[in-house]
N, C-alpha and C positions, 0 to 999 in steps of 0.2 A: 818144332813147328814145321809144317809142310811147306815146300817151296811155293806152291800155289798161294798159300796164305801169306807168306812173306811178300811175294810180288804184288798181290792184290792190295795189301795194307799199305805198302809203299806208294802205290799209285793213288790209292784212296786219300791218303794224307797229303799228297802233293797235287791233288785235284787233277789227275790225269786219267783218261779212259783206260779200261783194261777188260779183256775177256779171255777166259780160259776155262774150258770144261763147263762146270756148273756155277762159276763165279764171275760176276760182272761189276765193274765200277763205271758209273755213269755220272758225267759232270753236267749239271744243270745250271741255270743262271745264278741261283742263290744257295744251292746246296749240292754236295756230291753224295751219291748213294752207293752203298755196297749191297749187292744183291746175291742171294744164293737161291738157285732154282727160281729165279724171277721174283723172289720175296725180298723186299727191302729190309735188311737187318741192321743197317747202320746209316746214320746221316751225319755229315760233317758240313756245317754251315760256313758261309763266307766270313762269319765273325768267330770262327774257330771253336764252335760249340759242337760237341760230339754227343749223339744220342744213339741208343741201341734198343733192339727188341729181338725176340726170338721168333716172332710171327707165329707162335703156337707150336713151333717145332723144337722138341728137346732132343735133337740129334747130336751125335758126336761131331759131325761136320759143322753144324751151326755153332756149337761151342768152340770148336777149333778156330773158325774164322773170327768170332768175337774176341776170343782170348788173344788174338794177334794185335788187338788195338791197345793203345796206351791207356793205362789206369783201369784196365778191365781184367778181372780174374774171376772166372766162373768155374765152380766145381759142382759136382753132383753127389748127393748123399741120399740114399734110400729113395731115389726117384725125384728128389727135390733139387732145384737149382739154387745155388748161392752165388750172389754177385758181390765181390769184395767183402765177403764175410757175412752178409745179410741175406736171408731168404728172399728170392726174387721170383715173381710169377711170370716173367718174360715180357711184361708189358713195356711199352716205350718209356725209357728213362734217360735223363741227361746225365752224362758222366762228367764229373769235375776234374 
């Protein structure tokens, strides 16, 4: 895992702001967001609910950032993404 991903995920899960290169963590009143190139790819609510999306970008960087999150394992086969073993279209989904 890249250092930028490690740092961003640590800040994201601790509800702390972070900015480095193309990655930003923003803390709002009810949710903390993880952004990649200004696209919100993950949400962590104050009730500890984690949701993710790829915002339509099937890039290696998007996959790298999302794979840094707990209980998230994304792999790609033949151009299709699989989230925790099930095919995933990248739309917003809550992670248990």
